[in-house]
DSSP file (Angstrom, degrees, kcal/mol; ACC not computed):
  #  RESIDUE AA STRUCTURE BP1 BP2  ACC     N-H-->O    O-->H-N    N-H-->O    O-->H-N    TCO  KAPPA ALPHA  PHI   PSI    X-CA   Y-CA   Z-CA
    1    1 A X     >        0   0    0      0, 0.0     4,-1.3     0, 0.0     3,-0.3   0.000 360.0 360.0 360.0 -27.8  -17.7  -63.6  122.9
    2    2 A X  H  >  +     0   0    0      1,-0.2     4,-2.2     2,-0.2     5,-0.2   0.857 360.0  59.8 -65.6 -32.9  -18.2  -63.9  119.1
    3    3 A X  H  > S+     0   0    0      1,-0.2     4,-2.6     2,-0.2    -1,-0.2   0.845  99.9  56.6 -65.3 -31.1  -18.1  -60.1  118.9
    4    4 A X  H  > S+     0   0    0     -3,-0.3     4,-2.4     2,-0.2    -1,-0.2   0.921 107.9  47.5 -63.7 -43.0  -14.6  -60.2  120.3
    5    5 A X  H  X S+     0   0    0     -4,-1.3     4,-2.3     2,-0.2    -2,-0.2   0.893 111.4  50.7 -65.2 -39.0  -13.5  -62.5  117.5
    6    6 A X  H  X S+     0   0    0     -4,-2.2     4,-2.2     2,-0.2    -2,-0.2   0.918 112.0  46.7 -64.6 -43.2  -15.2  -60.3  114.9
    7    7 A X  H  X S+     0   0    0     -4,-2.6     4,-2.5     2,-0.2    -2,-0.2   0.896 110.7  52.8 -66.2 -39.3  -13.5  -57.2  116.3
    8    8 A X  H  X S+     0   0    0     -4,-2.4     4,-2.4     1,-0.2    -1,-0.2   0.916 109.2  49.6 -60.5 -43.2  -10.1  -59.0  116.4
    9    9 A X  H  X S+     0   0    0     -4,-2.3     4,-2.1     1,-0.2    -2,-0.2   0.903 110.4  50.2 -63.3 -41.9  -10.6  -60.0  112.8
   10   10 A X  H  X S+     0   0    0     -4,-2.2     4,-2.2     2,-0.2    -2,-0.2   0.898 110.5  49.5 -64.4 -40.5  -11.4  -56.4  111.8
   11   11 A X  H  X S+     0   0    0     -4,-2.5     4,-2.6     2,-0.2    -2,-0.2   0.908 109.5  51.6 -66.0 -41.0   -8.3  -55.1  113.6
   12   12 A X  H  X S+     0   0    0     -4,-2.4     4,-2.3     1,-0.2    -1,-0.2   0.898 109.9  50.1 -60.8 -39.6   -6.1  -57.7  111.9
   13   13 A X  H  X S+     0   0    0     -4,-2.1     4,-2.5     2,-0.2    -1,-0.2   0.899 109.7  50.7 -64.7 -40.8   -7.5  -56.6  108.5
   14   14 A X  H  X S+     0   0    0     -4,-2.2     4,-2.8     2,-0.2    -2,-0.2   0.913 109.4  50.6 -63.1 -43.3   -6.8  -52.9  109.4
   15   15 A X  H  X S+     0   0    0     -4,-2.6     4,-2.3     2,-0.2    -2,-0.2   0.927 111.2  48.5 -60.0 -45.1   -3.2  -53.8  110.3
   16   16 A X  H  X S+     0   0    0     -4,-2.3     4,-2.0     1,-0.2    -2,-0.2   0.914 111.9  49.2 -61.5 -43.2   -2.8  -55.6  107.0
   17   17 A X  H  X S+     0   0    0     -4,-2.5     4,-2.8     1,-0.2     5,-0.4   0.908 110.2  51.0 -63.4 -43.0   -4.3  -52.6  105.2
   18   18 A X  H  X S+     0   0    0     -4,-2.8     4,-1.6     1,-0.2    -1,-0.2   0.911 112.1  46.9 -60.6 -42.6   -2.0  -50.2  107.0
   19   19 A X  H  < S+     0   0    0     -4,-2.3    -1,-0.2    -5,-0.2    -2,-0.2   0.844 118.4  40.7 -70.4 -33.5    1.1  -52.3  106.1
   20   20 A X  H  < S+     0   0    0     -4,-2.0    -2,-0.2    -5,-0.2    -1,-0.2   0.899 125.6  28.7 -79.8 -42.5    0.1  -52.7  102.5
   21   21 A X  H  < S+     0   0    0     -4,-2.8     2,-0.4    -5,-0.2    -3,-0.2   0.575 112.5  56.3-104.1 -11.2   -1.2  -49.3  101.6
   22   22 A X     <  +     0   0    0     -4,-1.6    -1,-0.1    -5,-0.4     0, 0.0  -0.984  45.5 176.7-130.6 129.6    0.6  -46.8  103.8
   23   23 A X        +     0   0    0     -2,-0.4    -1,-0.1     4,-0.1     5,-0.1   0.590  45.1 111.1-105.7 -14.0    4.4  -46.4  104.0
   24   24 A X  S  > S-     0   0    0      1,-0.1     4,-1.9     3,-0.1     5,-0.1  -0.100  77.6-112.8 -65.9 162.3    4.8  -43.5  106.4
   25   25 A X  H  > S+     0   0    0      1,-0.2     4,-2.9     2,-0.2     5,-0.2   0.847 115.0  58.8 -62.9 -35.7    6.1  -43.8  110.0
   26   26 A X  H  > S+     0   0    0      1,-0.2     4,-2.4     2,-0.2    -1,-0.2   0.919 107.2  46.2 -62.1 -43.1    2.8  -43.0  111.5
   27   27 A X  H  > S+     0   0    0      2,-0.2     4,-2.5     1,-0.2    -1,-0.2   0.900 112.8  50.4 -65.4 -40.8    1.1  -45.9  109.8
   28   28 A X  H  X S+     0   0    0     -4,-1.9     4,-2.2     2,-0.2    -2,-0.2   0.925 112.4  46.3 -63.6 -44.9    4.0  -48.2  110.8
   29   29 A X  H  X S+     0   0    0     -4,-2.9     4,-2.4     1,-0.2    -2,-0.2   0.895 112.4  51.0 -64.6 -40.0    3.7  -47.1  114.4
   30   30 A X  H  X S+     0   0    0     -4,-2.4     4,-2.6    -5,-0.2    -2,-0.2   0.910 109.6  50.0 -63.7 -41.8    0.0  -47.5  114.4
   31   31 A X  H  X S+     0   0    0     -4,-2.5     4,-2.3     2,-0.2    -2,-0.2   0.902 110.8  49.6 -63.8 -41.0    0.2  -51.0  113.0
   32   32 A X  H  X S+     0   0    0     -4,-2.2     4,-2.1     2,-0.2    -2,-0.2   0.908 111.5  48.9 -64.1 -41.4    2.7  -52.0  115.7
   33   33 A X  H  X S+     0   0    0     -4,-2.4     4,-2.4     1,-0.2    -2,-0.2   0.919 111.6  49.0 -63.9 -43.9    0.5  -50.6  118.4
   34   34 A X  H  X S+     0   0    0     -4,-2.6     4,-2.4     1,-0.2    -2,-0.2   0.888 109.2  52.7 -63.9 -38.7   -2.5  -52.4  117.0
   35   35 A X  H  X S+     0   0    0     -4,-2.3     4,-2.0     2,-0.2    -1,-0.2   0.908 109.5  49.2 -62.8 -41.1   -0.5  -55.7  116.8
   36   36 A X  H  X S+     0   0    0     -4,-2.1     4,-1.9     1,-0.2    -2,-0.2   0.926 111.4  48.7 -63.0 -44.6    0.4  -55.2  120.4
   37   37 A X  H  X S+     0   0    0     -4,-2.4     4,-2.7     1,-0.2    -2,-0.2   0.864 108.2  55.1 -63.7 -35.8   -3.2  -54.6  121.4
   38   38 A X  H  X S+     0   0    0     -4,-2.4     4,-3.0     2,-0.2    -1,-0.2   0.894 104.9  53.1 -63.9 -39.6   -4.2  -57.7  119.4
   39   39 A X  H  X S+     0   0    0     -4,-2.0     4,-2.2     2,-0.2    -2,-0.2   0.921 111.2  46.1 -60.4 -43.6   -1.8  -59.8  121.4
   40   40 A X  H  X S+     0   0    0     -4,-1.9     4,-2.5     2,-0.2    -2,-0.2   0.915 112.9  50.1 -64.0 -43.2   -3.4  -58.5  124.6
   41   41 A X  H  X S+     0   0    0     -4,-2.7     4,-2.5     1,-0.2    -2,-0.2   0.914 111.0  48.6 -62.3 -43.7   -6.9  -59.1  123.2
   42   42 A X  H  X S+     0   0    0     -4,-3.0     4,-2.4     2,-0.2    -1,-0.2   0.901 111.2  50.6 -62.9 -41.0   -6.0  -62.7  122.2
   43   43 A X  H  X S+     0   0    0     -4,-2.2     4,-2.3    -5,-0.2    -2,-0.2   0.932 113.0  45.0 -63.0 -46.1   -4.5  -63.4  125.6
   44   44 A X  H  X S+     0   0    0     -4,-2.5     4,-2.5     1,-0.2    -2,-0.2   0.882 112.0  52.5 -66.6 -37.9   -7.6  -62.1  127.5
   45   45 A X  H  X S+     0   0    0     -4,-2.5     4,-2.7    -5,-0.2     5,-0.2   0.910 109.6  49.6 -63.5 -41.5   -9.9  -64.0  125.1
   46   46 A X  H  X S+     0   0    0     -4,-2.4     4,-2.4     2,-0.2    -2,-0.2   0.917 111.0  49.2 -63.2 -43.2   -8.0  -67.2  125.8
   47   47 A X  H  X S+     0   0    0     -4,-2.3     4,-2.4     1,-0.2    -2,-0.2   0.908 112.0  49.7 -61.5 -41.4   -8.2  -66.6  129.5
   48   48 A X  H  X S+     0   0    0     -4,-2.5     4,-2.5     2,-0.2    -2,-0.2   0.927 112.0  45.8 -64.1 -46.0  -11.9  -66.0  129.2
   49   49 A X  H  X S+     0   0    0     -4,-2.7     4,-2.5     2,-0.2    -1,-0.2   0.876 112.6  51.6 -67.6 -35.5  -12.6  -69.1  127.2
   50   50 A X  H  X S+     0   0    0     -4,-2.4     4,-2.4    -5,-0.2    -1,-0.2   0.924 111.7  46.7 -64.4 -43.2  -10.5  -71.2  129.5
   51   51 A X  H  X S+     0   0    0     -4,-2.4     4,-2.3     2,-0.2    -2,-0.2   0.907 112.6  49.9 -64.8 -41.5  -12.4  -69.9  132.5
   52   52 A X  H  X S+     0   0    0     -4,-2.5     4,-2.4     2,-0.2    -2,-0.2   0.908 110.6  49.8 -63.2 -41.7  -15.7  -70.5  130.8
   53   53 A X  H  X S+     0   0    0     -4,-2.5     4,-2.1     2,-0.2    -2,-0.2   0.900 110.0  50.8 -63.9 -40.8  -14.6  -74.0  129.9
   54   54 A X  H  X S+     0   0    0     -4,-2.4     4,-1.2     1,-0.2    -1,-0.2   0.904 110.7  49.7 -62.7 -40.3  -13.6  -74.7  133.5
   55   55 A X  H  <>S+     0   0    0     -4,-2.3     5,-1.8     1,-0.2     3,-0.3   0.904 109.7  50.1 -64.6 -41.2  -17.0  -73.4  134.7
   56   56 A X  H ><5S+     0   0    0     -4,-2.4     3,-1.5     1,-0.2    -1,-0.2   0.859 106.2  56.2 -65.5 -34.1  -18.8  -75.6  132.2
   57   57 A X  H 3<5S+     0   0    0     -4,-2.1    -1,-0.2     1,-0.3    -2,-0.2   0.813 104.9  52.8 -66.2 -28.4  -16.8  -78.6  133.4
   58   58 A X  T 3<5S-     0   0    0     -4,-1.2    -1,-0.3    -3,-0.3    -2,-0.2   0.345 117.4-119.2 -87.4   6.7  -18.1  -77.8  136.9
   59   59 A X  T < 5 +     0   0    0     -3,-1.5     2,-0.3     1,-0.2    -3,-0.2   0.840  51.6 164.5  61.7  39.6  -21.6  -77.8  135.5
   60   60 A X      < -     0   0    0     -5,-1.8    -1,-0.2     2,-0.0     2,-0.1  -0.689  39.5-117.8 -83.5 142.3  -22.6  -74.3  136.3
   61   61 A X    >   -     0   0    0     -2,-0.3     3,-2.4     1,-0.1     4,-0.2  -0.477  26.2-111.6 -73.7 151.1  -25.7  -73.1  134.5
   62   62 A X  G >  S+     0   0    0      1,-0.3     3,-1.8     2,-0.2     4,-0.3   0.794 115.3  64.6 -54.8 -30.9  -25.1  -70.1  132.1
   63   63 A X  G 3  S+     0   0    0      1,-0.3    -1,-0.3     2,-0.1     3,-0.3   0.719 101.9  51.2 -68.2 -16.9  -27.1  -67.8  134.3
   64   64 A X  G <> S+     0   0    0     -3,-2.4     4,-2.2     1,-0.2    -1,-0.3   0.295  78.6 102.6 -98.4   9.0  -24.4  -68.3  137.0
   65   65 A X  H <> S+     0   0    0     -3,-1.8     4,-2.6     1,-0.2     5,-0.2   0.904  78.2  53.3 -60.1 -42.9  -21.5  -67.4  134.7
   66   66 A X  H  > S+     0   0    0     -4,-0.3     4,-2.2    -3,-0.3    -1,-0.2   0.926 109.5  48.5 -59.2 -44.8  -21.1  -63.9  136.2
   67   67 A X  H  > S+     0   0    0     -4,-0.2     4,-2.1     1,-0.2    -1,-0.2   0.893 110.7  51.8 -62.0 -40.3  -20.9  -65.3  139.7
   68   68 A X  H  X S+     0   0    0     -4,-2.2     4,-2.3     2,-0.2    -2,-0.2   0.923 109.3  48.7 -63.3 -44.9  -18.3  -67.9  138.5
   69   69 A X  H  X S+     0   0    0     -4,-2.6     4,-2.4     1,-0.2    -1,-0.2   0.881 110.5  51.3 -64.3 -37.7  -16.1  -65.3  136.9
   70   70 A X  H  X S+     0   0    0     -4,-2.2     4,-2.3    -5,-0.2    -1,-0.2   0.895 109.7  50.6 -64.4 -39.6  -16.3  -63.1  140.1
   71   71 A X  H  X S+     0   0    0     -4,-2.1     4,-2.3     2,-0.2    -2,-0.2   0.915 110.5  48.7 -63.5 -43.8  -15.2  -66.1  142.1
   72   72 A X  H  X S+     0   0    0     -4,-2.3     4,-2.2     2,-0.2    -2,-0.2   0.916 111.1  50.2 -63.7 -43.6  -12.3  -66.8  139.9
   73   73 A X  H  X S+     0   0    0     -4,-2.4     4,-2.1     1,-0.2    -1,-0.2   0.915 110.4  49.9 -60.7 -43.1  -11.2  -63.2  140.0
   74   74 A X  H  X S+     0   0    0     -4,-2.3     4,-1.8     1,-0.2    -1,-0.2   0.908 110.4  49.7 -63.5 -42.1  -11.4  -63.2  143.8
   75   75 A X  H  X S+     0   0    0     -4,-2.3     4,-1.3     1,-0.2    -1,-0.2   0.878 109.7  52.1 -63.9 -38.1   -9.3  -66.4  144.0
   76   76 A X  H  < S+     0   0    0     -4,-2.2    -1,-0.2     1,-0.2    -2,-0.2   0.892 108.3  50.6 -65.8 -39.4   -6.7  -64.9  141.6
   77   77 A X  H  < S+     0   0    0     -4,-2.1    -1,-0.2     1,-0.2    -2,-0.2   0.863 108.4  52.5 -65.9 -36.0   -6.4  -61.8  143.8
   78   78 A X  H  <        0   0    0     -4,-1.8    -1,-0.2     1,-0.3    -2,-0.2   0.795 360.0 360.0 -70.5 -28.1   -5.9  -63.9  146.9
   79   79 A X     <        0   0    0     -4,-1.3    -1,-0.3    -5,-0.1    -2,-0.2   0.437 360.0 360.0 -90.0 360.0   -3.1  -65.9  145.2
């Protein structure tokens, strides 16, 4: 999960660099697209950490995390 945060930080840095150093429409469109993707990434990361926290509250051992996430996905599909 830490790698997701690192990648998010790198993308934010790229967006900042695009906005500062490149004025063309292509750079602007690319920065907007990256910002949108960052929003999606942040949302998914938040959902993941919330699910992980809920699992930890239920005292599942880390080796059962995959099973817990599959259970949560299945419950979401049913609702």
